[in-house]
C-alpha positions in Angstrom: 32.7 28.9 -22.8 29.0 29.6 -22.8 28.3 26.2 -21.2 30.9 26.9 -18.5 29.3 30.2 -17.7 25.9 28.6 -17.3 27.4 26.1 -14.9 29.1 28.8 -12.9 25.9 30.9 -12.6 23.9 27.8 -11.6 26.6 26.9 -9.1 26.5 30.3 -7.5 22.7 30.2 -7.5 22.6 26.7 -5.9 25.1 27.7 -3.3 23.1 30.7 -2.4 19.9 28.7 -2.3 21.4 26.0 -0.1 22.8 28.6 2.3 19.4 30.2 2.6 17.7 26.9 3.0 20.1 25.6 5.6 19.9 28.8 7.7 17.5 27.3 10.1 18.4 29.8 12.8 16.7 32.6 10.9 12.9 32.7 11.3 11.0 35.8 10.1 7.9 34.7 12.1 9.6 34.4 15.5 12.2 36.4 17.6 15.8 35.3 17.3 16.8 36.6 20.7 14.8 35.7 23.8 14.7 38.4 26.5 16.2 37.2 29.8 12.9 37.4 31.8 11.1 35.0 29.4 13.3 32.1 30.6 12.0 32.4 34.1 8.4 31.1 34.3 9.0 27.5 33.1 11.9 27.2 35.5 9.9 28.3 38.4 7.2 25.8 37.4 9.8 23.0 37.6 11.2 24.3 40.9 7.8 23.6 42.4 6.5 20.7 40.4 9.6 18.5 40.0 9.7 17.6 43.8 6.0 16.5 43.5 6.9 14.1 40.7 9.5 12.5 42.9 7.3 12.8 46.0 5.2 9.9 44.7 8.2 7.7 45.5 9.9 9.6 48.4 6.5 9.7 50.1 6.6 5.9 50.3 9.9 6.0 52.1 8.6 8.5 54.6 5.2 6.9 54.9 3.2 9.9 53.8 1.1 7.6 51.6 1.0 4.2 49.9 -0.1 3.3 46.4 -2.9 0.7 46.1 -2.1 0.1 42.4 -2.7 -3.5 41.4 0.6 -3.6 39.5 2.2 -3.6 43.0 4.8 -0.9 42.2 5.5 1.5 43.8 4.1 -0.1 47.0 6.1 -3.3 46.4 9.3 -1.5 45.7 9.4 2.1 47.1 7.0 1.1 49.9 9.7 -1.4 50.9 12.5 1.3 50.7 13.6 0.1 47.3 13.3 1.4 43.8 12.3 0.4 40.2 15.4 -1.0 38.3 15.8 0.3 34.8 13.4 3.1 35.4 13.6 6.9 35.7 11.1 6.9 38.5 12.3 9.1 41.3 14.6 11.1 39.1 12.4 14.0 37.8 14.4 16.6 39.8 17.6 15.2 38.1 16.1 15.6 34.7 14.8 19.1 35.4 17.9 20.5 37.1 20.2 19.4 34.3 17.8 19.8 31.4 14.7 21.9 32.0 16.8 24.5 33.9 20.3 23.4 32.6 21.5 25.6 29.8 18.3 27.8 30.0 19.4 29.0 33.5 22.9 29.6 32.4 21.7 31.7 29.4 19.2 33.7 31.6 21.9 34.4 34.2 24.5 35.4 31.6 22.0 37.8 29.9 20.9 39.2 33.2 24.5 39.9 34.2 25.4 41.5 30.9 22.3 43.8 31.2 22.9 44.5 34.9 19.5 43.1 35.8 20.6 42.3 39.3 17.2 41.3 40.5 16.8 38.7 37.8 20.3 37.4 38.3 19.6 37.1 42.0 16.5 35.0 41.3 18.6 32.9 38.9 21.1 32.1 41.6 18.3 31.2 44.0 17.1 28.7 41.3 20.6 27.4 40.9 21.0 26.9 44.6 17.6 25.2 44.8 18.7 22.7 42.1 21.8 21.6 43.9 20.0 21.4 47.2 17.2 19.3 45.8 19.6 16.9 44.0 22.2 16.4 46.7 19.5 15.8 49.4 18.0 13.1 47.1 21.0 11.5 45.5 24.1 12.4 47.5 27.0 13.0 45.2 26.0 14.9 42.1 27.6 16.5 39.0 28.3 20.3 39.5 31.6 21.4 38.1 31.3 19.6 34.8 27.5 20.0 34.5 26.2 21.6 31.3 29.6 21.3 29.7 28.7 20.7 26.0 32.2 19.6 25.1 31.9 16.5 27.4 30.2 13.1 27.0 31.1 11.9 30.5 30.8 13.8 33.7 32.5 13.3 37.1 30.6 13.5 40.3 31.3 16.1 43.0 31.1 15.5 46.8 28.1 16.4 48.9 30.3 18.7 50.9 31.2 20.6 47.7 27.5 20.8 46.9 26.6 22.3 50.2 29.5 24.8 49.9 28.2 25.8 46.5 24.7 26.2 47.7 25.9 28.5 50.5 27.9 30.6 48.0 25.1 30.9 45.6 22.6 32.0 48.2 25.0 34.5 49.7 25.6 36.0 46.3 21.8 36.0 45.5 21.1 37.9 48.8 23.7 40.6 47.8 22.2 41.0 44.3 18.6 41.1 45.5 19.4 44.1 47.7 20.8 46.1 44.7 18.5 48.8 43.2 20.9 50.1 40.6 21.6 49.0 37.0 18.6 47.8 35.1 16.7 46.5 38.2 13.0 46.6 37.2 10.1 44.9 39.0 7.9 45.1 36.0 10.4 43.4 33.8 11.0 40.7 36.4 7.3 40.2 37.0 6.7 39.2 33.4 8.4 35.8 34.1 8.0 35.7 37.9 4.9 33.7 38.6 5.8 33.3 42.2 6.4 36.8 43.7 5.3 39.0 40.7 8.6 40.8 40.6 9.0 41.5 44.3 12.8 41.1 44.8 12.4 41.6 48.6 10.4 38.4 48.8 12.9 36.6 46.7 15.6 37.7 49.2 13.5 36.4 52.0 13.2 33.1 50.2 17.0 33.0 49.8 17.4 33.4 53.5 14.8 30.7 54.1 16.7 28.3 51.8 19.9 29.2 53.7 18.2 28.3 57.0 17.0 25.0 55.6 20.4 24.1 54.3 22.2 25.0 57.6 19.6 23.0 59.5 20.8 19.8 57.9 24.1 19.9 59.8 22.8 18.8 63.1 24.9 15.6 63.2 28.1 17.6 62.5 30.3 19.6 64.8 30.0 22.5 62.5 26.2 22.8 63.1 25.5 26.4 64.1 22.0 26.9 65.6 22.5 30.6 66.0 23.2 30.9 62.3 20.0 28.9 61.5 17.9 31.2 63.7 19.5 34.4 62.2 18.6 33.2 58.7 15.1 32.3 59.7 14.6 35.7 61.2 15.7 37.4 58.0 13.3 35.2 56.0 9.5 35.0 56.0 7.6 37.2 58.4 4.3 35.3 57.9 2.2 33.1 55.5 1.9 36.0 53.0 5.6 35.4 52.2 5.2 31.7 51.5 6.8 30.7 48.2 3.8 29.4 46.3 3.0 28.6 42.7 -0.5 28.9 41.5 -1.8 26.5 38.8 -4.5 28.3 36.6 -6.0 25.1 35.3 -7.5 26.9 32.3 -5.8 25.3 29.3 -5.7 21.8 27.9 -2.0 21.5 28.8 -1.7 19.3 31.9 1.2 21.5 33.1 -1.4 24.2 33.7 -2.9 22.0 36.5 -1.6 21.1 39.9 0.4 17.8 39.8 -1.8 16.5 42.7 -5.1 17.6 41.1 -7.7 15.1 40.0 -7.3 16.1 36.3 -3.7 14.9 36.3 -4.6 11.7 38.0 -1.2 11.2 39.6 -2.3 10.3 43.1 -5.8 8.9 42.7 -4.7 5.4 43.8 -2.7 6.6 46.8 -4.0 6.5 50.4 -2.8 7.9 53.7 -0.7 5.7 56.0 -1.2 4.7 59.7 1.8 6.8 60.5 0.4 10.2 59.4 -3.0 9.4 60.8 -1.5 8.4 64.1 0.1 11.8 64.5 -3.4 13.4 64.1 -6.0 11.1 65.5 -4.9 11.0 69.2 -2.8 7.8 68.9 0.5 9.5 69.4 -0.8 12.5 71.3 -3.4 10.9 73.5 -6.8 12.6 73.7 -6.1 15.1 71.0 -8.0 15.0 67.7 -6.2 17.3 65.4 -8.7 19.6 63.6 -6.5 19.5 60.5 -7.1 15.8 60.1 -10.6 16.3 58.5 -9.2 19.0 56.3 -6.1 17.2 55.1 -6.8 13.4 55.3 -9.5 11.3 53.8 -12.2 9.4 55.7 -13.5 6.0 54.8 -17.0 5.4 53.4 -18.1 4.1 56.9 -17.1 7.5 58.3 -14.0 6.2 60.1 -10.4 7.4 59.5 -8.0 4.7 58.7 -4.4 4.5 57.3 -2.6 1.8 55.3 0.2 -0.4 56.6 3.4 -0.5 54.6 3.7 -4.2 55.4 0.4 -5.0 53.8 0.0 -4.6 50.0 -3.0 -2.5 49.0 -6.0 -2.4 51.3 -5.3 -5.8 52.8 -8.3 -7.2 54.6 -10.2 -3.9 54.7 -13.7 -4.1 53.3 -14.9 -1.7 50.7 -16.6 0.4 53.3 -13.5 0.5 55.5 -11.0 1.4 52.7 -9.9 5.1 53.0 -11.2 7.4 50.3 -8.8 8.9 47.9 -7.4 12.3 48.8 -10.1 14.0 46.7 -12.7 12.5 49.2 -14.1 9.8 47.0 -14.0 5.9 47.0 -12.1 4.2 44.2 -11.2 6.7 41.5 -13.9 9.3 41.9 -13.6 13.0 42.1 -13.3 14.1 38.5 -14.5 17.6 37.7 -15.4 18.7 41.3 -13.4 20.7 43.8 -10.7 18.7 45.6 -9.4 18.9 49.2 -6.3 20.7 50.6 -3.4 20.3 48.2 -5.3 17.8 46.1 -7.1 20.1 43.8 -6.4 21.2 40.2 -5.8 24.8 41.3 -4.3 24.3 44.8 -1.1 26.3 45.3 2.0 24.3 46.0 4.9 25.7 48.0 8.7 25.6 47.8 9.2 26.8 51.4 6.6 28.0 54.0 6.7 30.2 57.0 5.4 27.4 59.2 8.2 25.1 58.0 10.8 27.7 58.8 9.4 28.3 62.3 9.8 24.6 63.1 13.4 24.8 61.8 13.9 27.7 64.2 12.3 25.8 67.1 14.7 22.9 66.6 17.7 25.2 66.5 16.6 27.1 69.6 15.9 23.8 71.5 19.4 22.5 70.6 20.8 25.8 72.1 18.9 25.2 75.3 16.6 28.2 74.7 13.1 26.8 75.6 11.4 30.1 75.4 12.4 30.9 71.9 11.8 27.3 70.8 8.3 27.3 72.3 7.4 30.6 70.6 8.6 29.4 67.2 6.9 26.0 67.7 3.6 27.7 68.5 4.0 30.1 65.6 4.6 27.1 63.3 1.4 25.3 64.4 -0.7 28.5 64.2 0.8 29.3 60.7 0.1 25.8 59.4 -3.5 25.9 60.6 -3.8 29.1 58.5 -2.0 27.4 55.6 -4.5 24.6 55.6 -7.4 27.1 55.6 -5.8 29.0 52.7 -5.2 25.9 50.6 -8.8 24.9 51.1 -9.8 28.3 49.8 -7.6 28.1 46.6 -10.4 26.7 44.5 -13.4 26.6 46.9 -12.3 23.1 48.1 -14.9 21.1 50.0 -13.5 21.1 53.6 -14.8 23.7 56.1 -12.4 26.3 57.5 -10.7 25.6 60.9 -12.1 28.0 63.5 -10.1 30.1 65.9 -11.8 28.1 68.7 -10.5 24.8 67.3 -7.0 26.2 67.1 -7.2 27.5 70.7 -8.4 24.2 72.0 -5.7 22.3 70.2 -3.0 24.6 71.6 -4.4 24.4 75.1 -3.5 20.7 75.3 -0.4 19.8 77.3 0.1 17.0 74.9 0.7 19.5 72.1 2.2 22.4 74.0 4.0 20.8 77.0 5.7 22.4 79.9 9.0 21.1 78.5 9.2 21.1 74.7 11.0 18.2 73.1 12.4 17.3 69.6 9.6 14.8 69.3 7.0 17.5 69.5 8.8 19.8 67.0 9.5 17.1 64.4 6.0 15.6 64.6 4.5 19.0 64.0 7.0 19.8 61.2 6.1 16.5 59.6 2.4 17.3 59.6 3.1 20.8 58.2 5.3 19.4 55.4 3.1 16.4 54.6 1.9 16.3 51.0 4.5 18.7 49.5 8.0 18.9 51.2 8.8 15.3 50.6 12.6 15.7 50.3 12.8 17.8 53.5 10.7 15.2 55.4 13.1 12.5 54.2 16.1 14.6 55.2 14.6 15.0 58.7 14.0 11.3 59.0 17.5 10.5 57.9 19.0 13.0 60.3 17.3 11.2 63.1 18.1 7.8 61.6 14.4 7.2 61.1 13.8 5.8 64.7 16.0 7.8 67.0 14.6 8.4 70.5 14.1 11.8 71.9 17.0 12.5 74.4 14.6 14.1 76.9 11.4 12.0 76.8 12.8 8.7 75.5 9.9 8.7 72.9 10.6 8.2 69.2 11.4 11.5 67.6 9.0 10.5 64.8 6.3 8.9 67.0 4.9 5.7 65.6 7.2 5.4 62.6 8.7 2.0 61.8 10.5 0.9 58.7 8.8 -1.9 56.7 9.6 -5.4 58.0 10.0 -6.7 54.4 12.7 -4.3 53.2 13.6 -4.4 49.5 15.9 -7.4 48.9 18.9 -5.6 47.4 19.2 -3.4 50.6 20.5 -6.3 52.6 18.2 -5.4 55.5 19.3 -1.7 55.6 17.0 1.3 55.4 17.1 3.5 52.3 19.4 6.6 52.5 19.4 8.0 48.9 17.9 7.8 45.5 19.9 6.2 42.8 20.9 8.7 40.0 18.7 8.9 36.9 18.9 5.6 35.0 18.7 6.9 31.4 21.5 9.3 31.8 23.8 7.8 34.4 23.4 4.1 34.2 23.3 4.1 30.4 25.8 6.8 29.5 27.9 7.7 32.5 28.8 4.4 34.1 32.6 5.0 34.5 31.8 8.0 36.7 29.2 6.0 38.6 31.8 3.4 39.4 34.0 5.9 41.2 31.3 6.6 43.7 30.1 3.0 43.9 26.8 3.9 42.2 26.4 0.5 40.5 26.5 -1.5 43.8 23.2 -3.3 44.4 22.8 -1.6 47.8 24.0 1.9 46.7 20.6 3.3 47.8 21.5 2.4 51.4 24.8 4.4 51.6 24.3 7.2 54.2 24.6 10.7 53.0 27.6 12.8 54.0 25.4 15.5 55.6 23.9 13.1 58.2 27.2 11.7 59.3 29.3 13.1 62.2 
């Protein structure tokens, strides 16, 4: 009996000890419940930064830049409108929407709703809408209805049309919530995690309207395109550059995430160089006699003091001598630029946008032109150029970057040219200026614009290419079958490894899947 008692006592003690030991969700040194606002800052970071990760590759499709890497990729794959098989390159947004935001965003929104923090919930819905917009514009069909369902191991894809409907619903709901001042709405509470607008829900509401305008602007090839609705959304959005949705990178810690993705410290674009296409829009090639003052503040000169761009049909620098090879975007030959101020967006502390006032003005200009309203189109177009000149100056002040400020006189001279501000404004003028304003940061929207115009469409008024001087590479990636690229393939290490049955339903394992046109650009 005594021995049995000892065993029973030991058993109870062991059971109690195991229970305590295995209770890994109790930590006396850390909070067990995270307040809703603390979820926000990392998600805003990825909202801005993820598109830059993917921009390394999308930027090859749109000829923003070309890599000179000696391993040939991405120039030999993405530069030919292809991809890297068996790699997650070009799928950072996929990872961040489903994982970095994923359950965290659901938890934040649920807590915000339960606590009646309508401002935070409104911001959360903006983030949700951004994620679906970013993914569907890159990949086409995406997973929405079954996303973040922890009971599933396979996930069916939803149509692009459903994605656009969901984006519209989320933004409309966000706008309603961001106007509410009751419940537990608190700018100080929101500001703790809001590293973009510091708790200003009015600016978040303007951003929601801007995102709505951008989404609606993609319908130009469909009968449902409503230019008046686009203009109405733009007019309720940003009033000037002070409203731009920008993320600042402090660059103060040893964590690389504290630095701008395009900064020299992170070394993500050191081997990249500008293309002939972007240079041609700014050096007088496509707009004869006009040397764009932004050129010397955005692009890089060669050591021999001549501006040059790379050709997508030539790997690396081709036959250019060392003196003729364009400097890197930090302004140095080869891999120089470490530890000194950069240039434009290419600085450790440069602010990177989600959407800008200039970008929205060009969206408005296109909508007005399609309505036949030349006066409104011209005003928005001119506002867009003026705003982008100011944007360039502001970015070159973010960390005392090396380029000089563009003067008012330089802007006035530029706008006085009939090549830039013509008597009859055309889509070619608007889209060329929008490309310049988006170059270096709005990679997916540039690509959407190009796909809407089938890359090489002619302007219906002037007969000039909408994207002046753009030509797809002559040696298009082999699996494309001679067709231009239309979408990114889904993320390899989630979809092609674990979700192949769902991929087969949408044809995602076809060798030329990347050439399948998006729903949004079709009639």
